C-alpha positions as MATLAB code, in Angstrom:
seq = 'MRLLIGIAWLWAFFGLGTALTGALGLPLPGSVAGMLLLWVALETKAIRLEWLERGAQSLLGVLGLLFVPAGVGLAQYAGAGPLWIAVLATVLLGALATLAVTGHVTQRWLS';
ca = [
       9.538  -22.560   -0.036;
       9.726  -18.586    1.279;
       5.470  -18.376    0.893;
       6.211  -20.894    3.856;
       8.498  -19.645    6.026;
       6.524  -16.226    5.694;
       2.704  -17.702    7.095;
       4.943  -19.780    9.432;
       6.396  -16.598   10.784;
       3.037  -14.330   11.141;
       1.966  -17.968   13.198;
       4.521  -18.109   15.242;
       3.545  -14.036   16.143;
      -0.421  -14.919   16.314;
       0.857  -17.788   18.790;
       3.412  -15.698   20.882;
       1.264  -12.935   21.101;
      -1.937  -14.669   22.269;
       0.117  -17.039   24.289;
       1.525  -14.257   26.019;
      -2.439  -12.475   26.451;
      -3.370  -15.669   27.967;
      -0.484  -15.565   30.606;
      -0.802  -12.298   31.660;
      -4.437  -11.756   31.553;
      -4.067   -9.281   29.607;
      -7.689   -7.443   27.750;
      -6.031   -7.154   24.133;
      -6.790   -9.970   21.624;
      -4.123  -12.166   21.225;
      -3.479  -10.989   17.413;
      -3.268   -7.359   17.936;
      -0.264   -8.148   21.088;
       1.160  -10.550   18.697;
       1.298   -8.122   15.684;
       3.140   -5.805   18.139;
       5.854   -8.356   18.991;
       6.613   -8.766   15.239;
       6.458   -4.858   14.728;
       8.794   -4.338   17.936;
      10.849   -7.215   15.965;
      11.219   -5.916   12.666;
      12.323   -2.455   14.176;
      14.607   -3.771   16.437;
      16.067   -5.989   12.799;
      15.569   -9.222   14.911;
      13.319  -10.021   12.122;
      13.805   -9.108    8.750;
      11.466   -7.857    6.446;
      11.941  -10.206    3.591;
      11.661  -13.328    5.097;
       7.782  -12.577    5.977;
       6.735  -10.760    2.563;
       6.333  -13.268    0.742;
       3.674  -15.506    2.927;
       1.891  -10.948    3.869;
       1.621  -10.785   -0.134;
       0.084  -13.974   -0.661;
      -2.560  -13.627    2.885;
      -2.917   -9.610    1.108;
      -4.100  -11.562   -2.344;
      -6.970  -13.921   -0.558;
      -8.364  -10.877    2.660;
     -11.485  -10.418    0.201;
     -12.366  -13.843    0.988;
     -11.752  -12.956    4.482;
     -14.265  -11.122    4.826;
     -17.190  -13.344    3.750;
     -17.658  -14.724    6.792;
     -18.486  -11.624    8.437;
     -20.739  -10.669    5.313;
     -22.615  -13.399    5.876;
     -23.165  -12.847    9.706;
     -24.379   -9.062    8.810;
     -27.124  -10.921    6.056;
     -27.892  -12.913    8.505;
     -28.900  -10.380   11.178;
     -30.392   -7.752    8.521;
     -33.839   -8.279    9.271;
     -32.813   -7.273   12.407;
     -34.323   -3.876   12.484;
     -34.226   -1.850   16.019;
     -30.984   -3.429   16.611;
     -29.330   -1.874   13.423;
     -30.614    1.322   14.738;
     -28.797    0.697   17.829;
     -25.121   -0.146   15.961;
     -25.338    2.571   14.014;
     -26.123    4.718   15.903;
     -22.769    3.711   18.017;
     -20.909    3.520   14.878;
     -21.549    7.232   14.774;
     -20.595    8.276   17.724;
     -17.499    6.721   17.825;
     -17.042    7.811   14.769;
     -17.762   11.538   16.054;
     -15.937   11.300   18.982;
     -12.969   10.108   17.628;
     -12.693   12.503   14.948;
     -13.104   15.281   17.888;
     -10.681   13.411   20.204;
      -8.013   13.625   16.990;
      -8.597   16.595   16.140;
      -8.466   18.466   20.022;
      -5.367   16.807   19.798;
      -3.493   17.678   17.018;
      -4.873   21.185   17.284;
      -3.094   21.215   21.064;
      -0.224   19.418   19.624;
       0.438   21.486   16.431;
       0.103   24.584   18.182;
];
């Protein structure tokens, strides 16, 4: 029963986040908004971690299976040639930009 309650809480916050972003027209995925709302609820002690723990643990146990559709999608486009070069360049430049900005902010913050 605790498993179902935990998953129901997670789905409720997902639905709340999706409804909120849709109603307000926010440029944010509903799942991200839901997780932010869940974080606020946990921090303010409106929701107890014990209510979610069992459901979250069961979902983490099958997390690998949830990535199978993404892996199949990548395999489907494996022969896309020039597209992969653009994707790889974008990922590489994004990672380097993130590292540069993070390093800069950290240095300024620590000095």
